C-alpha positions as a Markdown table, in Angstrom:
| # | Residue | x | y | z |
|---|---|---|---|---|
| 1 | Met | -46.2 | 29.1 | -17.0 |
| 2 | Arg | -45.3 | 25.3 | -15.5 |
| 3 | Tyr | -45.1 | 25.4 | -11.6 |
| 4 | Asn | -41.7 | 24.8 | -10.1 |
| 5 | Leu | -42.5 | 22.6 | -7.2 |
| 6 | Ser | -38.7 | 22.1 | -6.3 |
| 7 | Lys | -38.2 | 25.8 | -6.0 |
| 8 | Ala | -41.1 | 26.4 | -4.3 |
| 9 | Leu | -40.6 | 24.0 | -1.7 |
| 10 | Phe | -36.9 | 25.7 | -1.2 |
| 11 | Ile | -38.5 | 28.9 | -0.7 |
| 12 | Gly | -40.9 | 27.5 | 1.9 |
| 13 | Ile | -38.8 | 25.3 | 4.1 |
| 14 | Pro | -36.9 | 28.3 | 5.8 |
| 15 | Val | -40.4 | 30.0 | 6.7 |
| 16 | Leu | -41.6 | 26.8 | 8.3 |
| 17 | Leu | -38.6 | 25.7 | 10.1 |
| 18 | Trp | -38.4 | 29.3 | 11.5 |
| 19 | Val | -42.0 | 28.9 | 12.7 |
| 20 | Gln | -41.4 | 25.3 | 14.2 |
| 21 | Asn | -38.5 | 26.6 | 16.1 |
| 22 | Ala | -40.4 | 29.2 | 17.6 |
| 23 | His | -42.4 | 26.7 | 19.6 |
| 24 | Ala | -39.5 | 24.0 | 20.2 |
| 25 | Ser | -38.8 | 23.1 | 23.9 |
| 26 | Leu | -35.6 | 24.6 | 25.1 |
| 27 | Ile | -35.5 | 22.3 | 28.0 |
| 28 | Ile | -33.1 | 19.1 | 27.7 |
| 29 | Asn | -34.3 | 15.9 | 28.8 |
| 30 | Gly | -37.7 | 17.6 | 30.1 |
| 31 | Ser | -39.5 | 14.0 | 30.8 |
| 32 | Phe | -36.2 | 12.9 | 32.5 |
| 33 | Glu | -35.9 | 9.7 | 30.2 |
| 34 | Ile | -32.2 | 10.0 | 30.3 |
| 35 | Pro | -30.3 | 8.1 | 32.0 |
| 36 | Gly | -33.2 | 5.8 | 32.3 |
| 37 | Pro | -33.4 | 2.1 | 34.0 |
| 38 | Pro | -32.8 | 1.3 | 36.8 |
| 39 | Gln | -34.6 | 3.2 | 39.3 |
| 40 | Arg | -32.2 | 5.6 | 41.5 |
| 41 | Phe | -32.9 | 6.3 | 45.2 |
| 42 | Asn | -31.2 | 9.3 | 47.1 |
| 43 | Val | -29.6 | 10.7 | 43.8 |
| 44 | Pro | -27.3 | 13.4 | 46.0 |
| 45 | Ile | -26.6 | 17.2 | 45.7 |
| 46 | Gly | -24.4 | 18.2 | 42.9 |
| 47 | Ser | -25.3 | 15.0 | 41.0 |
| 48 | Thr | -25.2 | 15.5 | 37.0 |
| 49 | Asp | -26.5 | 12.0 | 36.3 |
| 50 | Ile | -30.0 | 13.1 | 35.2 |
| 51 | Ala | -29.0 | 14.5 | 31.7 |
| 52 | Gly | -29.4 | 18.3 | 31.5 |
| 53 | Trp | -30.3 | 18.5 | 35.1 |
| 54 | Glu | -28.3 | 19.4 | 38.6 |
| 55 | Val | -29.6 | 18.0 | 41.7 |
| 56 | Ile | -29.4 | 21.2 | 44.0 |
| 57 | Asn | -31.1 | 20.0 | 47.0 |
| 58 | Gly | -31.0 | 16.4 | 48.2 |
| 59 | Pro | -31.0 | 13.7 | 48.0 |
| 60 | Leu | -34.3 | 12.9 | 45.7 |
| 61 | Asp | -35.4 | 9.9 | 43.9 |
| 62 | Tyr | -35.3 | 9.0 | 40.3 |
| 63 | Val | -38.5 | 7.1 | 39.6 |
| 64 | Val | -38.5 | 4.6 | 36.7 |
| 65 | Gly | -41.3 | 2.2 | 36.5 |
| 66 | Gly | -42.3 | 2.7 | 40.1 |
| 67 | Trp | -45.2 | 4.4 | 39.3 |
| 68 | Gln | -46.9 | 5.8 | 36.1 |
| 69 | Ala | -45.2 | 8.6 | 34.6 |
| 70 | Ser | -46.8 | 11.5 | 32.7 |
| 71 | Ser | -44.3 | 11.3 | 29.8 |
| 72 | Gly | -42.1 | 8.0 | 28.9 |
| 73 | Ile | -41.4 | 5.9 | 31.7 |
| 74 | Ala | -39.4 | 8.2 | 34.0 |
| 75 | Ser | -40.2 | 11.1 | 36.6 |
| 76 | Ile | -38.7 | 12.9 | 39.7 |
| 77 | Asp | -39.6 | 12.4 | 43.2 |
| 78 | Leu | -38.5 | 15.6 | 44.9 |
| 79 | Gly | -38.5 | 13.5 | 48.5 |
| 80 | Gly | -35.8 | 11.1 | 48.8 |
| 81 | Asp | -35.1 | 8.2 | 51.4 |
| 82 | Pro | -35.7 | 10.7 | 53.3 |
| 83 | Gly | -34.8 | 14.0 | 51.5 |
| 84 | Ala | -35.8 | 17.6 | 50.4 |
| 85 | Gly | -34.9 | 17.7 | 46.7 |
| 86 | Gly | -34.5 | 20.2 | 44.0 |
| 87 | Ile | -33.3 | 20.1 | 40.7 |
| 88 | Arg | -32.3 | 23.2 | 38.1 |
| 89 | Gln | -31.4 | 23.5 | 34.5 |
| 90 | Thr | -30.0 | 26.5 | 32.6 |
| 91 | Phe | -30.9 | 27.2 | 29.0 |
| 92 | Ser | -30.4 | 29.9 | 26.3 |
| 93 | Thr | -32.9 | 32.6 | 25.9 |
| 94 | Val | -33.3 | 36.2 | 24.4 |
| 95 | Pro | -33.2 | 39.0 | 26.7 |
| 96 | Gly | -36.8 | 41.1 | 26.5 |
| 97 | Ala | -38.6 | 37.7 | 25.1 |
| 98 | Ile | -41.6 | 36.1 | 26.7 |
| 99 | Tyr | -41.4 | 32.1 | 27.3 |
| 100 | Asn | -44.1 | 29.7 | 28.8 |
| 101 | Val | -43.1 | 26.9 | 31.2 |
| 102 | Ser | -45.2 | 23.7 | 31.6 |
| 103 | Phe | -44.8 | 21.1 | 33.7 |
| 104 | Asp | -46.9 | 17.9 | 35.1 |
| 105 | Leu | -47.2 | 17.7 | 39.1 |
| 106 | Ser | -48.3 | 14.8 | 41.1 |
| 107 | Gly | -47.0 | 13.3 | 44.4 |
| 108 | Asn | -46.1 | 10.1 | 45.8 |
| 109 | Pro | -49.2 | 8.5 | 46.7 |
| 110 | Asp | -47.2 | 6.2 | 49.5 |
| 111 | Leu | -47.7 | 8.5 | 52.2 |
| 112 | Phe | -45.7 | 6.7 | 55.4 |
| 113 | Gly | -47.7 | 8.7 | 57.5 |
| 114 | Glu | -46.4 | 12.0 | 55.8 |
| 115 | Pro | -48.5 | 15.0 | 54.7 |
| 116 | Ser | -50.7 | 14.2 | 51.7 |
| 117 | Leu | -50.2 | 17.9 | 50.6 |
| 118 | Lys | -47.0 | 18.1 | 48.3 |
| 119 | Thr | -45.6 | 21.3 | 47.6 |
| 120 | Val | -43.2 | 22.7 | 45.2 |
| 121 | Leu | -41.5 | 26.1 | 44.5 |
| 122 | Leu | -40.7 | 26.8 | 40.8 |
| 123 | Glu | -38.1 | 29.7 | 40.3 |
| 124 | Val | -37.5 | 31.2 | 36.7 |
| 125 | Ala | -35.8 | 34.5 | 35.8 |
| 126 | Gly | -36.6 | 36.1 | 39.3 |
| 127 | Val | -40.0 | 34.6 | 39.2 |
| 128 | Ser | -41.0 | 32.2 | 42.3 |
| 129 | Gln | -44.3 | 30.4 | 42.2 |
| 130 | Ala | -45.7 | 27.7 | 44.7 |
| 131 | Phe | -47.4 | 24.9 | 43.4 |
| 132 | Ser | -49.1 | 22.2 | 45.0 |
| 133 | Phe | -50.9 | 18.6 | 44.7 |
| 134 | Asp | -52.8 | 16.8 | 47.5 |
| 135 | Thr | -52.8 | 13.1 | 46.9 |
| 136 | Ala | -55.4 | 12.3 | 49.7 |
| 137 | Ser | -58.2 | 14.8 | 47.4 |
| 138 | Glu | -56.9 | 13.7 | 44.2 |
| 139 | Gly | -56.8 | 9.8 | 45.1 |
| 140 | Asn | -53.9 | 9.0 | 42.9 |
| 141 | Thr | -52.2 | 5.8 | 42.9 |
| 142 | Phe | -49.0 | 4.2 | 41.4 |
| 143 | Leu | -51.0 | 3.1 | 38.4 |
| 144 | Asp | -52.9 | 6.3 | 38.1 |
| 145 | Met | -50.9 | 9.3 | 39.3 |
| 146 | Lys | -53.6 | 11.8 | 38.2 |
| 147 | Trp | -50.8 | 14.3 | 36.7 |
| 148 | Tyr | -51.8 | 17.7 | 36.7 |
| 149 | Pro | -50.3 | 20.1 | 34.0 |
| 150 | Tyr | -49.2 | 23.6 | 35.4 |
| 151 | Thr | -48.0 | 26.7 | 33.3 |
| 152 | Leu | -46.0 | 29.6 | 34.1 |
| 153 | Gln | -45.0 | 32.8 | 32.0 |
| 154 | Phe | -41.8 | 34.7 | 32.2 |
| 155 | Ala | -39.7 | 37.3 | 30.4 |
| 156 | Ala | -36.1 | 36.6 | 29.9 |
| 157 | Ser | -33.5 | 39.3 | 30.9 |
| 158 | Ser | -30.4 | 37.5 | 30.2 |
| 159 | Pro | -29.1 | 35.5 | 27.3 |
| 160 | Thr | -29.1 | 32.3 | 29.7 |
| 161 | Thr | -32.0 | 31.6 | 32.3 |
| 162 | Thr | -32.0 | 29.0 | 35.0 |
| 163 | Ile | -35.2 | 27.1 | 36.1 |
| 164 | Ser | -35.5 | 25.4 | 39.2 |
| 165 | Phe | -38.2 | 22.9 | 41.1 |
| 166 | Ile | -37.5 | 22.6 | 45.0 |
| 167 | Asn | -39.3 | 20.7 | 47.6 |
| 168 | Thr | -40.7 | 22.9 | 50.2 |
| 169 | Met | -42.1 | 20.0 | 52.5 |
| 170 | Gly | -38.7 | 19.7 | 54.3 |
| 171 | Thr | -36.9 | 16.4 | 54.6 |
| 172 | Val | -39.4 | 13.6 | 53.5 |
| 173 | Tyr | -39.9 | 10.2 | 52.0 |
| 174 | Thr | -42.9 | 11.1 | 49.9 |
| 175 | Gly | -42.4 | 14.4 | 48.1 |
| 176 | Pro | -44.1 | 16.1 | 45.1 |
| 177 | Ala | -43.6 | 14.4 | 41.6 |
| 178 | Ile | -42.5 | 16.3 | 38.4 |
| 179 | Asp | -42.6 | 15.4 | 34.7 |
| 180 | Asn | -42.6 | 16.7 | 31.2 |
| 181 | Val | -40.9 | 19.9 | 31.9 |
| 182 | Ser | -40.9 | 22.3 | 29.0 |
| 183 | Val | -40.0 | 26.0 | 27.9 |
| 184 | Ser | -41.2 | 27.4 | 24.8 |
| 185 | Glu | -40.8 | 31.4 | 23.4 |
| 186 | Val | -44.3 | 33.1 | 23.1 |
| 187 | Pro | -44.5 | 33.9 | 19.5 |
| 188 | Gly | -43.9 | 37.4 | 19.0 |
| 189 | Pro | -45.5 | 39.7 | 15.8 |
| 190 | Leu | -42.9 | 38.5 | 13.4 |
| 191 | Thr | -43.4 | 34.8 | 14.4 |
| 192 | Ala | -47.2 | 35.1 | 14.2 |
| 193 | Leu | -46.5 | 36.8 | 10.7 |
| 194 | Gly | -44.6 | 33.8 | 9.7 |
| 195 | Thr | -47.2 | 31.6 | 10.9 |
| 196 | Ile | -49.8 | 33.2 | 8.6 |
| 197 | Ala | -47.1 | 33.7 | 5.6 |
| 198 | Ala | -46.7 | 29.8 | 5.9 |
| 199 | Phe | -50.4 | 29.0 | 6.1 |
| 200 | Gly | -51.2 | 31.0 | 3.3 |
| 201 | Trp | -48.2 | 30.0 | 1.1 |
| 202 | Ser | -49.0 | 26.4 | 1.7 |
| 203 | Arg | -52.7 | 26.6 | 0.7 |
| 204 | Arg | -51.9 | 28.7 | -2.3 |
| 205 | Leu | -49.5 | 25.8 | -3.2 |
| 206 | Arg | -52.0 | 23.0 | -2.9 |
| 207 | Gln | -54.2 | 24.9 | -5.2 |
| 208 | Arg | -51.8 | 25.4 | -7.8 |
| 209 | Ile | -50.5 | 21.9 | -7.6 |
| 210 | Ser | -54.2 | 20.9 | -8.2 |
| 211 | Ile | -54.4 | 22.3 | -11.4 |
| 212 | Gly | -50.7 | 21.7 | -12.3 |
| 213 | Arg | -49.7 | 25.3 | -13.3 |
| 214 | Ile | -49.6 | 28.9 | -12.3 |
| 215 | Lys | -52.3 | 31.3 | -14.2 |
C-alpha cells in the first residue's frame, strides 16, 4: 500500500501542536520589548504603557539600552528616580494545574551609595517568594549584568492568576532588575503521553518515508 503523506501530516499536526502549546508561555511581553525605545524613567503607578503589565508600586524605570538586557533590548529596574517599583500581570490558568514561573534577576550596578543587595518579592497564586541579587559580590556591570535565572512552581486555584514583582528595598534609585519572565504549564500525564506518541509517530513516519510505502 502506498503511503499517504498528506493524510499522515494532517493526523499528526494536532498532536504536535497540542504538545507545543503545553510549553508555551502565558505571559504577554515577558521580556518587556514593547513599547521599546526610548528609555523611560519614573514610570508612574497605574501605568499600562509597558504592554501586558500594570505598574502597581512606583515609580520604576523602563530600561532600553542603558545596560545589557537578558532577552532583547529592554528590562525593568524596580527602583525609580527614586522609587519602589512593582508590576503585575493577570493571565489564564486551569484550576488544579501546575505551572512553572521563570525569570532573570540582576541589579542596577550604579549604586549611588545605596545597598548592593537588591531584593524583590514574587507573588503568584498565594505563593510569596523573596529573591535577591548582590551587585557587589556578583561584580556585574552595565555591559555584563550577570543575569541569574530563577524558577518557582505553583498550583493554579482559579481560571485567572496574577503574578507580581515588587521591590522590597524601599525607595531607591538603583533597584533589582528583572527580565525574561515566563509562565508555562507543567506537562501532566496526558501531555507527556502526547509527547511520547508524537515522537514515536514521527520516528515511524521517517522509517516509512525512507522505504516509500507501508508494509
